N, C-alpha and C positions, 0 to 999 in steps of 0.2 A: 795675845798675839806676840810672837817673838820679835825682839828688837834687833836691829842690825849692829853688828860688832865688826870693827876693823882692827887688825893687828898691825902695829908699827914696830919694826925690829929695833933692838938696842944697837947703837952705833958706838964703835971704838972700844978699845981695851979698858979705858978708865970706867966706863959704865958697868962693864962686866965685873971689874975688880970691886967696885962699890957694892954691887948686888951680891956677889959671893962672900962679902964680909958682913952681910946683914942677916935677917932671919930666914928660916927655912922650914918647910913641911915635907916630910918624907913618907913614901909609900913603897910597896913592893914593885911598883911599875915606873915611878918617876920621883924626882925631887924637885920641889918648887922653892926657888929663892925669891924673895921679894924685898923691896925697900920703897920708901916713900918717893913719890914722883914729884919733881919740881913744877912741871906745868901739866895741868889736867885739861885734856880736850874732850869734847863730848863725843861719845861712840868710838873713840880711839884708844886702844890699850897698848901700852908699851910692853911687848912680850916677845921673847926669843925662845926658840926650840933648838935644843942641842943634843946631839948623839955623838958619843965618843967613838974613836976609831976602833976601840976594842969590841964594839958591838957587831962588827962585820965589815964587809966591803962597802963601796959607795952606794950601790944599788940598795942594799939592806938598810943602810943608815938613812937614805933618803926616804924609803918607805916608812921607817919608824918615825921620821919627822912629820911626813905628811899625815900619817894616821893620828899622831898626837896633836897635830894642829887642827885637824877636822874634828876630833873628839872634844878638844878644848872649845872650839867654836860652838859646837852643839851644846856643851855643858853651860857655857856662859849665857847663851841665849835662853836657856831654860831656867837660869837662876834670876829670881825677881829682885833680890836685894843686893846684887853685885854692883860695886862702884869701882871706878878706875883710878883710885887715889894712889895705887902702887904701881911699880915697874916690876915685871916678872921675868925670870929666866927658868925655863923647864928643862931639866936634864933627864933624858930618857934612860931606862934601864932595859935589860935584855928581854924581860917578859912582855914588854909592849908589842913586840913583833908577833907573838903567838896568841895573845889574849883576845877574847871576844870584844867587839867594838863597844857593845852596850854596856858591858861591865866596866870598861875603861871610862866611858862617859859618867857613869854613876860614881866611880871612884874620884874622877876630877870634881864633880859637883860636891861631893862630901868634903874633899880637901879645900876647895875655894870657900866653902861655908865656914871653915875653921878660921880663915884669914879675915879678921874684921878690923 
Protein backbone atom coordinates (compact mmCIF):
# COMPACT_ATOMS: atom_id res chain seq x y z
CA UNK A 1 0.00 0.00 0.00
CA UNK A 2 1.49 3.37 -0.93
CA UNK A 3 2.35 5.67 1.92
CA UNK A 4 1.52 9.34 2.04
CA UNK A 5 4.27 11.82 1.36
CA UNK A 6 4.14 15.57 1.88
CA UNK A 7 6.74 17.98 0.55
CA UNK A 8 7.87 20.96 2.58
CA UNK A 9 9.83 23.59 0.64
CA UNK A 10 13.21 24.84 1.66
CA UNK A 11 13.06 28.29 3.17
CA UNK A 12 15.58 31.05 2.68
CA UNK A 13 18.80 31.61 0.85
CA UNK A 14 20.92 29.97 3.56
CA UNK A 15 19.29 26.55 3.16
CA UNK A 16 19.82 26.63 -0.60
CA UNK A 17 23.47 27.66 -0.20
CA UNK A 18 24.04 24.80 2.25
CA UNK A 19 22.43 22.24 -0.09
CA UNK A 20 24.24 23.48 -3.20
CA UNK A 21 27.59 23.07 -1.46
CA UNK A 22 26.90 19.43 -0.52
CA UNK A 23 26.45 16.16 -2.42
CA UNK A 24 24.66 15.74 -5.74
CA UNK A 25 23.39 13.08 -8.13
CA UNK A 26 23.00 14.02 -11.79
CA UNK A 27 20.95 12.75 -14.67
CA UNK A 28 20.02 13.89 -18.18
CA UNK A 29 16.69 15.10 -16.78
CA UNK A 30 17.60 16.68 -13.44
CA UNK A 31 20.21 17.16 -10.73
CA UNK A 32 19.43 16.23 -7.14
CA UNK A 33 21.34 18.08 -4.43
CA UNK A 34 21.01 16.73 -0.90
CA UNK A 35 22.32 17.28 2.59
CA UNK A 36 21.59 15.97 6.08
CA UNK A 37 18.35 17.28 7.61
CA UNK A 38 18.50 18.76 11.10
CA UNK A 39 14.93 17.90 12.07
CA UNK A 40 13.26 14.75 10.77
CA UNK A 41 9.46 14.71 10.66
CA UNK A 42 7.38 11.66 9.84
CA UNK A 43 5.97 11.63 6.26
CA UNK A 44 7.32 15.15 5.57
CA UNK A 45 10.25 15.60 3.21
CA UNK A 46 12.13 18.88 2.83
CA UNK A 47 12.31 19.21 -0.93
CA UNK A 48 12.31 22.07 -3.43
CA UNK A 49 11.91 21.95 -7.19
CA UNK A 50 13.79 24.50 -9.27
CA UNK A 51 13.61 25.35 -12.96
CA UNK A 52 15.93 28.06 -14.24
CA UNK A 53 14.84 30.94 -16.44
CA UNK A 54 16.84 29.58 -19.35
CA UNK A 55 14.37 26.66 -19.62
CA UNK A 56 11.64 28.88 -21.04
CA UNK A 57 8.91 31.32 -20.13
CA UNK A 58 6.96 31.17 -16.85
CA UNK A 59 4.29 28.81 -18.22
CA UNK A 60 6.86 26.28 -19.39
CA UNK A 61 8.91 26.51 -16.17
CA UNK A 62 5.81 25.97 -14.02
CA UNK A 63 4.79 22.95 -16.10
CA UNK A 64 8.29 21.52 -15.68
CA UNK A 65 8.09 22.01 -11.89
CA UNK A 66 4.62 20.47 -11.68
CA UNK A 67 5.63 17.42 -13.73
CA UNK A 68 8.79 16.95 -11.69
CA UNK A 69 6.91 17.28 -8.41
CA UNK A 70 4.23 14.75 -9.41
CA UNK A 71 6.83 12.30 -10.75
CA UNK A 72 8.83 12.61 -7.53
CA UNK A 73 5.71 12.06 -5.45
CA UNK A 74 4.87 8.92 -7.42
CA UNK A 75 8.46 7.63 -7.26
CA UNK A 76 8.76 8.15 -3.51
CA UNK A 77 5.49 6.36 -2.76
CA UNK A 78 6.77 3.37 -4.75
CA UNK A 79 10.14 3.19 -2.96
CA UNK A 80 9.89 0.99 0.12
CA UNK A 81 13.24 1.83 1.72
CA UNK A 82 13.09 5.61 1.31
CA UNK A 83 13.79 7.60 4.45
CA UNK A 84 13.59 11.34 4.94
CA UNK A 85 16.90 12.01 6.67
CA UNK A 86 18.01 14.38 3.89
CA UNK A 87 16.91 17.75 2.51
CA UNK A 88 16.68 17.87 -1.28
CA UNK A 89 16.75 20.43 -4.07
CA UNK A 90 15.91 19.09 -7.51
CA UNK A 91 17.02 21.23 -10.44
CA UNK A 92 15.22 20.46 -13.69
CA UNK A 93 16.86 20.28 -17.09
CA UNK A 94 15.27 20.94 -20.49
CA UNK A 95 14.45 17.29 -21.30
CA UNK A 96 11.93 17.07 -18.43
CA UNK A 97 9.42 19.02 -20.52
CA UNK A 98 9.29 16.50 -23.37
CA UNK A 99 10.02 13.12 -21.77
CA UNK A 100 7.47 10.44 -21.03
CA UNK A 101 6.13 10.64 -17.46
CA UNK A 102 6.67 6.93 -16.69
CA UNK A 103 10.33 7.05 -17.72
CA UNK A 104 10.82 10.15 -15.56
CA UNK A 105 9.38 8.28 -12.55
CA UNK A 106 11.71 5.32 -13.19
CA UNK A 107 14.74 7.62 -13.46
CA UNK A 108 13.80 9.31 -10.17
CA UNK A 109 13.36 5.96 -8.42
CA UNK A 110 16.77 4.83 -9.65
CA UNK A 111 18.51 8.04 -8.53
CA UNK A 112 16.82 8.10 -5.11
CA UNK A 113 17.92 4.51 -4.53
CA UNK A 114 21.52 5.67 -5.07
CA UNK A 115 21.16 8.11 -2.18
CA UNK A 116 21.52 6.17 1.07
